[in-house]
N, C-alpha and C positions, 0 to 999 in steps of 0.2 A: 504494500500500500504506500502511496506517495505521501510526502510531507504535507502537501496541500490537503489531502483527504483527512489526515490526522488532525491538522489544525482546524479544518472545517467541522469535523465531528466534535472536537473539544468546544468550539464556539457554539455548536448546536446544543450541547449539554448545558453550557452556561446560560444560553438564551432560554432554555426550558426552565432552569432554576430561577432566573430573574422573573419570568412569566408567572411561575408558581408563587413567588413572593408577592408579586403585584396582585394576583387574584386573592391570595390569603389576606393581604393588607386591606383590600377593598371589602372583604367579607366581614372582617373585624375579629378574627381569631388569631391575632398576631402571635401570641406566645406558642400555643399548641400548633398552629399552622407553620410557624417558622421551624419548629423542631421537626415536623413532618416533612417540610420541604427540604431540610438539610438531609434527613434520612433518605428521601427519594433521590436527592442529588448524589449522595454517596453510592447508592445502589446503581444509579445510571452511569456514573463515572467509572465504577468498578466493572460493570458489564461492557461499557464502551472500551475501556482499557484492555479487557480480556479479548474482545473481538479484534481490536487493532493489533494486539500482540500475536494473536492466532493467525491473522491474515499476513502479518509482516514476516513471521518466522516459519510459516508452513510451506 
């Protein structure tokens, strides 16, 4: 996988995280929502990292 694709997927994960925070903030569940968004972010970045590594080294 090329560097451009890796950077693009990283930016995609960050964009999803920011969108989650924006939605959570507008709903009004800041504290619980932020924790949830962080957990989702960790999960997504872990999965994305695994997929990128798998594609890169296979």
